[in-house]
PARO-49144 format. One record per residue (C-alpha): residue in one letter; x, y, z. Coordinates in nm, 3 decimals, always signed. Layout:
# PARO-49144
  aa       c1       c2       c3
   A        X        Y        Z
...
***
This chain:
# PARO-49144
  aa       c1       c2       c3
   M   +1.964   -2.431   +1.669
   D   +1.768   -2.184   +1.863
   V   +1.675   -1.898   +1.626
   K   +1.790   -1.633   +1.879
   E   +2.136   -1.822   +1.875
   N   +2.123   -1.880   +1.488
   I   +2.030   -1.522   +1.387
   E   +2.361   -1.300   +1.356
   F   +2.489   -1.011   +1.212
   F   +2.622   -1.027   +0.855
   N   +2.991   -0.959   +0.744
   E   +3.071   -0.909   +0.386
   A   +3.223   -1.269   +0.367
   T   +2.909   -1.441   +0.399
   S   +2.819   -1.614   +0.080
   V   +2.444   -1.643   -0.019
   S   +2.437   -2.018   -0.018
   Y   +2.556   -1.999   +0.315
   L   +2.322   -1.721   +0.465
   Y   +2.004   -1.946   +0.273
   S   +2.094   -2.316   +0.409
   N   +2.171   -2.140   +0.777
   L   +1.856   -1.951   +0.741
   M   +1.647   -2.297   +0.650
   R   +1.780   -2.438   +0.939
   S   +1.654   -2.166   +1.184
   I   +1.321   -2.151   +1.039
   D   +1.253   -2.508   +1.099
   N   +1.262   -2.458   +1.463
   C   +1.002   -2.116   +1.422
   D   +0.736   -2.115   +1.646
   L   +0.422   -2.167   +1.412
   A   +0.231   -1.953   +1.620
   Q   +0.350   -1.647   +1.464
   T   +0.104   -1.670   +1.195
   T   -0.167   -1.537   +1.450
   R   +0.067   -1.259   +1.622
   L   -0.063   -0.993   +1.430
   R   -0.451   -1.122   +1.431
   D   -0.401   -1.176   +1.821
   R   -0.262   -0.795   +1.869
   L   -0.547   -0.635   +1.665
   K   -0.850   -0.828   +1.828
   N   -1.073   -0.671   +2.008
   G   -0.995   -0.299   +1.922
   G   -0.618   -0.336   +1.965
   N   -0.337   -0.175   +1.800
   M   -0.013   -0.119   +1.659
   V   +0.246   +0.138   +1.591
   V   +0.454   +0.053   +1.303
   A   +0.724   +0.273   +1.190
   E   +0.792   +0.262   +0.813
   G   +1.013   +0.538   +0.621
   Y   +1.325   +0.402   +0.577
   L   +1.374   +0.518   +0.210
   L   +1.393   +0.873   +0.293
   E   +1.548   +0.863   +0.608
   L   +1.850   +0.671   +0.486
   E   +1.872   +0.924   +0.181
   R   +1.900   +1.185   +0.435
   R   +2.179   +0.994   +0.603
   G   +2.375   +0.991   +0.287
   H   +2.325   +0.595   +0.212
   L   +2.057   +0.585   -0.046
   Q   +2.005   +0.746   -0.399
   A   +1.727   +0.950   -0.449
   G   +1.587   +0.859   -0.784
   A   +1.610   +0.487   -0.802
   F   +1.562   +0.462   -0.458
   I   +1.720   +0.135   -0.418
   P   +1.805   -0.009   -0.088
   E   +2.173   -0.094   -0.157
   V   +2.258   -0.021   +0.169
   V   +2.130   -0.347   +0.289
   L   +2.448   -0.487   +0.132
   E   +2.691   -0.209   +0.164
   H   +2.596   -0.063   +0.490
   P   +2.422   -0.329   +0.685
   E   +2.552   -0.167   +1.007
   V   +2.337   +0.147   +0.946
   V   +1.984   -0.055   +0.874
   K   +2.019   -0.261   +1.184
   A   +2.087   +0.066   +1.414
   L   +1.771   +0.227   +1.241
   H   +1.579   -0.101   +1.327
   E   +1.644   -0.058   +1.675
   E   +1.617   +0.315   +1.670
   F   +1.290   +0.286   +1.586
   V   +1.191   -0.013   +1.851
   H   +1.350   +0.222   +2.115
   A   +1.112   +0.472   +1.984
   G   +0.789   +0.258   +2.001
   S   +0.728   +0.064   +1.705
   D   +0.589   -0.275   +1.767
   V   +0.723   -0.419   +1.454
   V   +1.050   -0.449   +1.280
   V   +0.985   -0.415   +0.904
   A   +1.259   -0.624   +0.673
   F   +1.399   -0.300   +0.441
   T   +1.305   -0.492   +0.138
   Y   +1.087   -0.186   -0.044
   Y   +1.217   -0.141   -0.392
   G   +1.447   -0.439   -0.321
   H   +1.252   -0.656   -0.602
   R   +1.398   -0.780   -0.933
   A   +1.260   -0.503   -1.163
   K   +1.436   -0.215   -0.928
   L   +1.730   -0.391   -0.919
   K   +1.790   -0.451   -1.277
   V   +1.756   -0.075   -1.328
   I   +2.087   -0.060   -1.171
   G   +2.239   -0.354   -1.287
   R   +2.248   -0.529   -0.977
   E   +1.946   -0.803   -1.034
   D   +2.229   -1.073   -0.937
   D   +2.231   -0.955   -0.586
   L   +1.840   -0.954   -0.532
   M   +1.825   -1.282   -0.313
   E   +2.116   -1.178   -0.118
   L   +2.008   -0.828   -0.048
   N   +1.657   -0.968   +0.039
   L   +1.776   -1.248   +0.268
   R   +2.036   -1.006   +0.461
   A   +1.738   -0.724   +0.497
   L   +1.492   -1.005   +0.659
   K   +1.789   -1.155   +0.888
   M   +1.830   -0.811   +1.036
   A   +1.464   -0.750   +1.086
   K   +1.448   -1.096   +1.238
   E   +1.753   -1.042   +1.468
   V   +1.602   -0.723   +1.594
   A   +1.268   -0.860   +1.624
   V   +1.395   -1.145   +1.865
   K   +1.621   -0.928   +2.054
   T   +1.340   -0.661   +2.140
   G   +1.024   -0.911   +2.126
   T   +0.888   -0.720   +1.840
   L   +0.696   -0.873   +1.521
   M   +0.921   -0.887   +1.208
   A   +0.702   -0.765   +0.882
   G   +0.854   -0.887   +0.548
   D   +0.755   -0.642   +0.225
   I   +0.690   -0.620   -0.105
   C   +0.552   -0.301   -0.307
   N   +0.454   -0.149   -0.611
   T   +0.680   -0.279   -0.889
   T   +0.655   -0.002   -1.156
   I   +0.592   -0.264   -1.417
   Y   +0.258   -0.364   -1.346
   H   +0.016   -0.334   -1.647
   G   -0.302   -0.517   -1.574
   D   -0.419   -0.563   -1.931
   D   -0.096   -0.745   -2.019
   P   -0.111   -1.085   -1.924
   S   +0.289   -1.124   -1.949
   S   +0.330   -0.801   -1.734
   V   +0.105   -0.955   -1.448
   E   +0.294   -1.294   -1.481
   E   +0.643   -1.107   -1.441
   V   +0.457   -0.936   -1.104
   R   +0.343   -1.256   -0.964
   E   +0.699   -1.381   -0.985
   I   +0.840   -1.067   -0.827
   F   +0.601   -1.087   -0.542
   R   +0.644   -1.492   -0.505
   E   +1.042   -1.509   -0.450
   Q   +0.995   -1.215   -0.193
   I   +0.717   -1.355   +0.004
   E   +0.849   -1.687   +0.002
   W   +1.201   -1.565   +0.122
   A   +0.998   -1.377   +0.391
   V   +0.838   -1.672   +0.512
   Q   +1.163   -1.846   +0.515
   S   +1.288   -1.574   +0.721
   G   +1.041   -1.614   +1.000
   A   +0.831   -1.294   +0.889
   D   +0.523   -1.251   +1.112
   Y   +0.324   -1.122   +0.851
   I   +0.351   -0.974   +0.521
   I   +0.295   -0.581   +0.396
   A   +0.210   -0.509   +0.062
   E   +0.226   -0.121   +0.023
   R   +0.254   +0.165   -0.208
   F   -0.015   +0.035   -0.491
   E   -0.112   +0.315   -0.723
   E   -0.349   +0.054   -0.900
   F   -0.611   -0.187   -0.713
   G   -0.538   -0.455   -0.946
   E   -0.168   -0.453   -0.858
   A   -0.272   -0.435   -0.460
   K   -0.530   -0.731   -0.531
   L   -0.236   -0.940   -0.714
   A   -0.033   -0.909   -0.408
   L   -0.287   -0.974   -0.185
   E   -0.343   -1.317   -0.389
   C   +0.030   -1.422   -0.382
   I   +0.025   -1.363   -0.019
   Q   -0.247   -1.598   +0.005
   Q   -0.067   -1.819   -0.222
   F   +0.284   -1.845   -0.110
   G   +0.279   -1.705   +0.223
   N   +0.214   -2.015   +0.411
   G   -0.098   -1.846   +0.604
   L   +0.087   -1.527   +0.725
   P   -0.155   -1.206   +0.775
   A   -0.158   -0.974   +0.500
   V   -0.153   -0.589   +0.531
   V   -0.238   -0.439   +0.219
   T   -0.216   -0.046   +0.185
   I   -0.266   +0.184   -0.150
   A   -0.083   +0.510   -0.238
   P   -0.336   +0.805   -0.265
   H   -0.234   +1.033   -0.515
   V   -0.388   +1.371   -0.594
   E   -0.692   +1.208   -0.736
   D   -0.914   +1.046   -0.480
   K   -0.906   +0.737   -0.669
   T   -0.679   +0.453   -0.781
   K   -0.518   +0.499   -1.104
   D   -0.771   +0.217   -1.208
   G   -1.109   +0.408   -1.136
   L   -1.169   +0.300   -0.761
   T   -1.249   +0.520   -0.479
   F   -1.003   +0.459   -0.175
   P   -1.271   +0.330   +0.035
   E   -1.387   +0.119   -0.248
   A   -1.061   -0.044   -0.317
   C   -1.019   -0.061   +0.042
   K   -1.357   -0.250   +0.086
   R   -1.257   -0.508   -0.190
   L   -0.926   -0.586   -0.088
   E   -1.062   -0.660   +0.301
   E   -1.349   -0.839   +0.138
   A   -1.071   -1.029   -0.088
   G   -0.903   -1.162   +0.276
   A   -0.682   -0.895   +0.374
   D   -0.642   -0.879   +0.754
   V   -0.561   -0.495   +0.755
   V   -0.621   -0.274   +0.467
   G   -0.590   +0.138   +0.464
   L   -0.354   +0.402   +0.324
   N   +0.038   +0.500   +0.305
   C   +0.262   +0.721   +0.134
   C   +0.194   +1.005   -0.063
   R   -0.052   +1.237   +0.149
   G   +0.021   +1.409   +0.473
   P   -0.171   +1.391   +0.756
   S   -0.419   +1.662   +0.688
   T   -0.493   +1.518   +0.358
   M   -0.537   +1.194   +0.434
   L   -0.750   +1.198   +0.759
   P   -1.056   +1.266   +0.530
   L   -1.007   +0.963   +0.340
   L   -0.958   +0.744   +0.642
   K   -1.312   +0.881   +0.771
   E   -1.447   +0.739   +0.462
   I   -1.273   +0.420   +0.442
   K   -1.349   +0.338   +0.845
   K   -1.742   +0.355   +0.724
   V   -1.700   +0.069   +0.447
   C   -1.453   -0.144   +0.619
   K   -1.530   -0.385   +0.912
   G   -1.164   -0.443   +1.048
   P   -0.888   -0.301   +1.118
   I   -0.755   +0.005   +0.894
   A   -0.401   +0.109   +0.858
   A   -0.287   +0.490   +0.811
   L   +0.108   +0.565   +0.735
   P   +0.084   +0.936   +0.559
   V   +0.418   +1.131   +0.521
   P   +0.517   +1.354   +0.784
   F   +0.494   +1.638   +0.530
   R   +0.247   +1.955   +0.512
   T   +0.025   +1.869   +0.242
   T   -0.264   +2.100   +0.156
   S   -0.566   +2.041   -0.045
   E   -0.421   +2.251   -0.332
   E   -0.131   +2.037   -0.315
   P   -0.217   +1.732   -0.103
   T   +0.080   +1.485   -0.190
   M   +0.434   +1.530   -0.141
   E   +0.504   +1.476   -0.481
   V   +0.331   +1.806   -0.607
   L   +0.427   +2.016   -0.321
   T   +0.609   +2.336   -0.470
   D   +0.908   +2.549   -0.282
   P   +0.764   +2.885   -0.243
   D   +1.140   +3.066   -0.259
   T   +1.205   +2.845   -0.613
   G   +0.875   +2.739   -0.768
   M   +1.018   +2.451   -0.822
   P   +0.902   +2.094   -0.719
   A   +0.990   +2.031   -0.347
   F   +1.026   +1.611   -0.370
   P   +1.245   +1.496   -0.311
   V   +1.524   +1.712   -0.185
   D   +1.359   +2.034   -0.069
   L   +1.088   +1.832   +0.136
   P   +1.261   +1.904   +0.483
   R   +1.088   +2.270   +0.433
   F   +0.763   +2.077   +0.460
   F   +0.800   +1.871   +0.783
   C   +0.492   +1.864   +1.012
   S   +0.569   +1.993   +1.379
   R   +0.580   +1.726   +1.656
   T   +0.231   +1.910   +1.736
   Q   +0.113   +1.853   +1.454
   I   +0.193   +1.445   +1.450
   A   +0.053   +1.391   +1.794
   E   -0.261   +1.562   +1.662
   F   -0.246   +1.333   +1.370
   A   -0.250   +1.019   +1.616
   A   -0.507   +1.140   +1.838
   Q   -0.757   +1.194   +1.561
   A   -0.664   +0.886   +1.393
   K   -0.726   +0.718   +1.709
   E   -1.066   +0.901   +1.751
   I   -1.155   +0.749   +1.380
   G   -1.071   +0.386   +1.457
   V   -0.754   +0.366   +1.317
   Q   -0.575   +0.034   +1.466
   Y   -0.269   +0.021   +1.253
   I   -0.090   +0.367   +1.275
   G   +0.237   +0.486   +1.181
   L   +0.448   +0.697   +0.916
   C   +0.587   +0.633   +0.582
   C   +0.862   +0.837   +0.375
   G   +0.997   +1.129   +0.623
   N   +0.925   +0.924   +0.934
   A   +1.218   +0.953   +1.210
   S   +1.213   +0.830   +1.563
   H   +1.082   +1.143   +1.726
   Y   +0.773   +1.126   +1.526
   T   +0.715   +0.753   +1.578
   R   +0.758   +0.817   +1.964
   L   +0.493   +1.063   +1.942
   L   +0.260   +0.828   +1.754
   A   +0.317   +0.566   +2.043
   E   +0.269   +0.787   +2.296
   E   -0.086   +0.903   +2.159
   Y   -0.163   +0.539   +2.151
   G   -0.099   +0.479   +2.520
   R   +0.261   +0.327   +2.490
   K   +0.543   +0.461   +2.697
   P   +0.852   +0.327   +2.505
   P   +1.227   +0.352   +2.622
   A   +1.233   +0.672   +2.438
   S   +0.970   +0.810   +2.654
   K   +1.255   +0.886   +2.904
   Y   +1.382   +1.169   +2.716
   A   +1.061   +1.339   +2.616
   P   +1.081   +1.710   +2.625
   D   +1.085   +1.861   +3.001
   M   +1.097   +2.217   +2.965
   S   +1.048   +2.282   +3.337
   K   +1.376   +2.243   +3.367
   H   +1.526   +2.503   +3.121
   Y   +1.759   +2.742   +3.253
   R   +1.551   +3.039   +3.108
   F   +1.192   +2.886   +3.014
   G   +1.174   +2.649   +3.321
   N   +0.969   +2.659   +3.632
   K   +1.072   +2.974   +3.828
   E   +1.143   +2.783   +4.136
   F   +1.373   +2.544   +3.956
   V   +1.521   +2.787   +3.779
   K   +1.634   +3.027   +4.096
   K   +1.747   +2.685   +4.263
   H   +1.989   +2.581   +4.023
   H   +2.109   +2.856   +3.811
   T   +2.237   +3.210   +3.817
   P   +1.976   +3.462   +3.917
   G   +1.842   +3.681   +3.619
   Q   +1.850   +3.412   +3.381
   Q   +1.464   +3.468   +3.294
   D   +1.496   +3.862   +3.284
***
């Protein structure tokens, strides 16, 4: 059976066993060359635009609860997730990222839905693959910080390893082109994630990113450049930073990372106006209330479109080859990144053109098409 024919939208009646067996039949016929697609794209200075940020965008749209931040929407409203995949590709994303962030065993246990683990992951992966096949983009599996990692506790390390293993194997079986391992606060957990991709990922490339919190080092004491360098030396295809910091407070770190890393680096900040005094979205303070803005009052700190375009231009100048945005991302931002990186996605057809505006537009245009005096 052809992969394109086999991938279809889910409905509530689809059982996990049927989903899994159908998935396995489709993967038997997948093109093995997919293991090189990411590497080929980044060879010789190539670049990729990657839309992340599903978590806060779906919370904003009323389909995900802030707090636990678990992607139950994959099971409850899969059509919403699929539509957002398509929206991001329309805006210029080269990759469809399966929405399995915080869809791992430890997180589902928090809300009593551990029994839904396999179904959630397989549905998320198959939806992402469907959109990727339809649009000619890549599909990435996604693993992340577990919130239960303790590097000095062997039982914790083994528990985390098992969490990574099952999600990686499901991604491989679902035809992922590569695996994203993201938002790690400790180098040790990021390194463990990379090792698991290498062990269970069937040769798929690994993109590993660190979450840069307030201090300029990981929670286990490495500077971000040193952590990225070690991950690259351990075999990660792409290393870098994602989440927490906005463009202005992530860019200085990226410059230092580029100095010590030989291969492609990744930059996926949050689109919020962080500062040197408040360098991450988690510590932004609402000036009206004096209360933390994270998560529900973050909108007042959104970057302007001009700021996001300027970030993309600076990142490109630094040499960032893997560019995107994390929590807070929306399709209009992704389009700006794509355009700054030389793309012209379908959404560019609708890029602003104020010359046609009845009041602010070109005078001759306004005179020809609108009532006289509109610009007075």
